[in-house]
N, C-alpha and C positions, 0 to 999 in steps of 0.2 A: 891554199895551204900546201907547203912543200915538205915533204919528208926530209929530216935533216941529213941523213945518210945520202939520199938521192942529190940533194943539194950539193954536197961535198963531191959526189961522183961527177956532176956537170962542171963544177968550178974547176976541177982537175983535169978536165977535158978541153974545155973552152970552145971547141969547134966540132960540131957533131951533125951527122946525117941521120934522119929518122925514117924507118919504114913505117909510113903512116896509112892507117885504114879508116880513120874516123870512128873507131870504137872506142870503148871505155879506156883501155890501157894505153894505146898510143896517143890518145887525145890528152890524157893527163901527162904524159912524158913531154909532149909539145908544150903544154902549159908550164910545166915545172922547168923545162929548159929555158924557156922565154923569161920566166920570172927570175931564174938564176943568173940572168944577164949574159948568157953565152950566145954564140953564133950557132943557131940550130936551124936546119933546113929539112922541111918534110917533103918526102917523096911518096906520092900515091900512084900505084901502078893499077890502071883501070883495064880490065879485060872483060870478055863475055862472062867469066866466072864470078865477077861481082856485080850485085844489082845496082841499078842507077841511083837508088836512094842513098846508098853508102857513099857515093862520090858526092852527091848533093850535100849530105851531112857534113862530110869532110871539108868541102869548100867553105860552107857556112862557119864551121868552127874556126878554121884557119883565118877566115876574115875577121871573126869576132876577136881573135887573139892578136891580129896584125902579124901573122906568121908568114914566113917565106915558104911557099908551097909550090911544088912542081908536079904536074900530073903527066904521067908516062902512059901512052897507050901501047898495049902489048897483044899480040895475036898468039893465043896459046894453042889454037887449032892446028898449028903448023907442026906441033911437037907430038909425035905418035905415042912417045912414052907417057904422055899426060892424057891424051884423049882415049887411049886404050883402057885407062882406068884400072891399073893393077892395084893390088893391096897397098903398094908403097907409092901410089901416085902423088901424094902429098910431098914426097921427097923431091921428085923431079919437077914439080910445080914450084915448090919454094926455091929449089936451086936455080930455076930459071928466072923467076921473079927478083930474088935477092942479088943474083949476079948481074941483072939489068941494073938494079939500083945502084950497086957497088960501082959499075962502070961509069954511070952518069954522074954519081957523087964524087967519084975520084976526079973526073974531068972538071968538076966545079970547085975542087980543092978540099973535098971533105974525104978524110981517109978513116974516120971511125964511124961505123954505122951500128945503130941500135934498134931494137924492136921491143914490142910490148909484151912478150911472153913474161908471166907472172908467177909467183911462187905456188900458186893454186894449180897451176896447169900440171897435168899428168905427164911426167916425162918418160914413163915406162915404155909405152909404144906410141911414139910420135915421130913417124919418118921425117916430117918436115923440120923437126928439131935437129936431126942428124945433118940435114943440109945446112942449117944455120951454123952449127959448130964447125963444119968443114969450111965454111966461107968466113969464118972468124967473126960472125955477127955478135954484139954484145947484148945481153938481156939484162939490163940493170935491176928491173923489178924482181926477177927471179934471183938474181945473185945476191940481192940485199935482203931477200926474205920477204918481200912486200906482196901481200896476198891480194885477191880480187876484192875482197870485202874492204880492205884497207884503201885500195885504190878508189873504190867508189865513195867511201867516206871523205878522202882528201879531195876528191873532185867536187863533191858536194859543198865542202868547206871553200873550195876555190870558186864556187858558182858556175860550174861547168854543167851545161845541159846534158852531158853525156853520163853523168853520175848513175843515172836509172836506166840507161839504154840497155835492152837485152842483148845477150851474146847473140852473135849471127855469123855462122861459118859461111864459107863460100858455096855457091850453088851447086859446085861439083860434088859436094859431100852428100847431096840428096840421091845421087844416082848410085845404084847397086855396083859394087866392085866387079870389074871385068866386063861390065856393060859399056859400050861406046858412049862417049860424051859427044854430043852434037850441039850445034847452035840452036836448033830447034827445040831439043829437050831442055836446055837451059832457058830458053825464051818461055817455054810452057810453064816451067817451075816458077819463073819470076812473075809471069801473069797471075798464076794460082796463089802465090804467096802475097802478091799485092792485094788480091780479093780479100784474104784473111786479115790483112792490116786494116783494110777498109771496114771490116766487121768489128774492129775494136779489139782484135786479139793482137798479142805481142810475142808470146813465147810458143812457138809452134814450128813444125817442119812439114814439108810435102816431100815424102820420098817417092822415088820412081823406080819401078821394076818391070821391064818388059812393057812399056807404055801404061802401066797401071800406076795410079796415084794412090799413096798411103798417107792418110791424114794423121799427124801426131800433134795432139794437144795436151795441155794440163787437164786434170780432172775437172777442175772448176769450169772450164770451157767447153766440155762435152754437151751440156744443154744448149749452148749457143749454137752448135753445129747442128744439132737435131732441128732446132727452131729453123734455122736458115738452110736446111737441107735442100730444098727445091731451088733456091738461088745458086747455092753452091754447085749442084749438079748441072744446073742450066749453063753456068759459066765454064765448068771444067770439062763437060762432056765432049766438047769439040777438040779438046787437045789430048785426052787420055782415054783409053779403051774401057777402063773401069775406075771408079772412085770408091775407095775403101776407107773405113773409119778404124784406126788402131785404138782398141780399148784398153791397152796397157798403159797405166799411169806413167807420165814422163816426169 
C-alpha cells in the first residue's frame, strides 16, 4: 500500500537515489518507489558501525523487491572527528556517509537523494539531521507528515517483513560520548547483542562505558536476563570488565 502523497512525490521525481539501511522506513521507501514505477536505486553504506545482520536483512529485502541495490564499503576509523566520539559525532558520521552516497549516486546519474527520516523522529537535537539539511537530502516521510506508526501500517499492508522490525541505531550509539570508538569495542558490542537476539529478545541495548557493559531491556524482559544470568556472564565477561543490568524501564 502506498501513501497517495508519497506516490505523487515519487512520480514527480521519476529518478531517485535512496540511502538504504534495511530498516522499517527506508525499506518502505524502496518498496513505494518501485511500486510507483520510478527509477530508484538503493545505496547501503556498510561500515563497522553497522552490524552484519543489517546488511543481510537489506540484501534479502532488496532481492524480494527486485530492487537495484549497491553496497558501499566505508572505513570510518580513518575519521578522527567520528572516532573521538564528541557529542555531535552523528553530524560528522552522517556527513561522511551521505557525502559518499551523493558522490556515488551522482556518478550513476541520480541527482536526488532521499532518506527514511519520518515525522515521528525528534528534530530538536539530532546533529545528523543538520548534516542531511546541509547536503540537500530530502526526507519525504518527514516532509509529508508520515509517522513511524503509519509506515509500519503501510508496510504490513504491503507484506513487507520489516513492518515489525525493531528500531536499531548504529553500534557507535552504545559508546559513551567522548570515549574513543574502536573496532574492538564495536566487535564486543555486536557479539553481546547477537547473544541477546539468540535469547529471543528484540528491543534492547548494550551500552559501554570504560569497558563496562550496561544492559538495557524492556521491563518484561528483566526476568529473562535474571534466568539467563550465568550464560550472559559467561559470554560477556571476556569482552567487558563488568556486566551491569540497568533497572530503569526503557
